[in-house]
N, C-alpha and C positions, 0 to 999 in steps of 0.2 A: 333463688337465683343467683348463679355463680357470678362472684366479682372479680375483676382482674386485678384489682390493687386493694391495699387497705381501706377500710371504709374512712379512716380518719384524714387520708391522703385525698384532698380533691382537686383535680385537675381539668375544670370543665373549660377553661379560656381556650383548650387547643382544639376544641371543635368548633368548626365555621360557623358563625350565627350566634355563638353562645355569648352573652354578657361577662365578660372576665370579673365583673365585681361580685358575681354568683360565688366564685371561689371564696371571697373574705367574707360573706354575708353567711355561707353555711359553715364556715371554719373559725378562724380566728376572731372574727368582728361580729358572731352570731350574738354576742351578749351586749354588742352596742347597735346592732341593727334593729333588733327588737328591744323596745322599754324595758328596763331591769323590771324583774318579777312579773312580766305580762307578754311572756313568750308564748306563742302557739307553734303547735306541731305543724301548721300550715303556713306556706311559703306563698306571696301572690306572686305571679308571673304574668308576662305577655308572650304568647306562643304565636309564630308565623308557620303556618301549617303549608306544604306544598304536595299537589296532588292527592289530598286527602281531606275529606269534609270534618270539621269538629267533632261531630257524631260519630262518625267511625274513628277518629282519633282517638276518644273518651274510650272506644269500646276495646281498643286494641289493634284495629284494623287489621293488615296482614302481618305485622311486624311482631306479633305475641304470639306464638303458636301454641304453647303448653297451656291446659286449662287452668293450672294451678298457679302458672305466673300472670294470666289474663285477670284472674281474682285479686291478684297482689296489685295489678297495674291498676285495675278500675277504684281499687280503695286507694291509690296513691295520687288520684287526681280528679279534681271538680271543675268541669267546665260549667259556665255560665248557660242556664237554658235558653237564653237568648240566642246564643251563637250554637247549641246543638239542635234548634230547632229549625235550621234551614234544611233544603233540599240535600240530597247527598251529590248530585251534579253541581254545586256550587263549591267545588273541592280545588280549583285551579290554584288559587293562594289566599288562604284565609287566616286572618287574624282573629284571635281569641283571649280572653282574658281567662286565667284558671287561678287554682289553689292546689298547691302541691303539697306532697311530705317529701321527706330526704329518699323514700323510696324511688320515686318518682325520678330523683337525679342518679340513682343508681342504675334505672332503666337506661337512661339517657348516655349514661359512661359505657355501659356495657353492651349496647344493641346497635349494631350498624345500620341495620334496616328502619330502627325507629329513625337514626339521624339521619336518614335519606328523605323523610317526609317532615323532618322537624328543619325549617328553614332560618328560624330565628327563636332564641329564649333570651329575653329581657327579665330582669328583675323587678317587681312592682316595688312600691311602697309599702314598709313595713305595717302589717294591721295586727293588734292585738287580739285575744281572744273574745272581747267586748265587741270587737267588728263584725264577729260572725255569727250566724244564726245559732240560738240555743238549740242543745238536743244533738242528733247525728245529722251531719249535714246530708244533702240530697245525693241520690246516686246519679251518674250521668244520663240524660235522657229523660229524667224523671220531671214531670210537668208539675209547677206548683199548683 
């Protein structure tokens, strides 16, 4: 995925609905946001979606066009099965909790069509690796 600015320079606060605290937590404050020595690659967030269901969002909806980017997108985002089990017609305005990687934030930064369906993005409380299930996390849409 092509990036429009160097990876080290985050400026997500410029996007409407994005919690400006994310810039600090993903940048200079990362070592303080997570407990020292217990950082995880997964960052908890609360998403507010507009005009798209959590399941369609997790799959890449209409905002991810290329297959290779869709694979990268799906690997960067884990939405709770509780949210993805709703019908697609429940898409007027949805909130869902998710775990994301830094690649997810690259998509947010670089995709205007993604930002059209992302009405809000707030940072969750920090979780460490012991808070996550052991082994590989489930893929979006997987049933428990």
